[in-house]
C-alpha positions in Angstrom: 147.5 0.6 -144.1 148.3 4.0 -145.7 147.5 7.1 -144.1 147.3 5.1 -140.8 149.9 5.9 -138.4 151.4 3.2 -136.0 151.2 5.8 -133.0 149.1 9.0 -132.6 148.1 11.3 -129.4 145.4 13.6 -129.4 144.6 16.2 -126.8 141.7 18.6 -126.4 139.7 20.9 -124.4 136.7 23.2 -124.5 135.2 26.0 -122.4 132.2 27.7 -122.0 132.8 30.9 -121.2 130.1 33.6 -120.6 127.7 35.5 -123.2 127.1 31.7 -124.4 130.7 31.5 -126.2 132.4 28.1 -126.5 135.8 28.2 -127.5 138.0 24.5 -128.2 141.4 23.7 -129.1 143.0 20.2 -130.1 146.2 19.3 -131.3 147.3 15.6 -132.8 150.6 14.1 -133.1 151.0 11.3 -135.7 153.9 9.0 -136.5 155.2 8.7 -139.6 153.2 6.9 -142.3 152.9 5.9 -145.7 150.8 7.6 -148.4 150.3 4.7 -150.7 149.1 1.2 -150.8 152.6 0.1 -152.0 154.3 1.5 -148.4 157.0 3.3 -151.3 159.6 4.7 -148.5 160.0 7.5 -151.0 156.0 8.9 -149.9 156.4 8.3 -146.3 154.9 11.5 -144.3 156.9 13.0 -141.1 155.5 12.5 -138.1 154.5 16.2 -136.3 151.6 18.2 -135.0 148.4 19.3 -135.9 146.3 21.8 -134.5 142.6 23.1 -134.7 140.7 25.6 -132.9 137.0 26.2 -132.8 134.9 29.5 -131.9 131.0 29.0 -131.1 128.5 31.6 -130.3 124.9 31.0 -129.7 121.9 33.7 -128.9 120.1 32.8 -125.9 117.0 32.2 -127.7 118.7 29.7 -130.0 117.9 31.6 -133.2 121.4 32.8 -133.9 125.0 30.9 -134.4 128.1 32.0 -135.5 130.8 29.4 -135.9 134.6 29.8 -136.9 137.0 26.9 -137.3 140.8 26.7 -138.0 142.3 23.2 -138.8 145.2 21.6 -140.4 147.8 24.0 -138.8 150.8 21.8 -139.2 153.9 22.3 -136.7 157.2 20.6 -137.7 158.4 20.2 -140.7 156.2 20.9 -143.7 154.9 18.1 -145.9 154.3 19.1 -149.3 151.4 16.4 -149.8 149.6 17.6 -146.5 146.7 19.4 -146.8 146.9 23.3 -146.4 145.5 24.6 -143.3 141.7 26.0 -143.8 139.5 28.8 -142.3 135.9 28.4 -141.9 133.0 30.7 -140.8 129.4 29.9 -140.5 126.5 32.1 -139.7 122.9 30.7 -139.1 119.5 32.1 -138.7 116.6 29.5 -137.3 113.1 30.9 -137.9 
């Protein structure tokens, strides 16, 4: 099956800090895998780690929320077809 590794491991942890702050990290290791339905050996993605992190804050009255996520940080051999790392930020106001 394309894109599905034979072996993978995911480790993650979250901490609740004072002042309504939540911090989380995650790491995923995937074995090599095919990138096409024909299982072409020239299109095998190399194994490696991918990291992610999140910081979330919510006001005590739950009206304001801030969130920042960094995702797809690849550790190890760089794969030219792998998605690029991304940084997302979000601010919310409920009324």
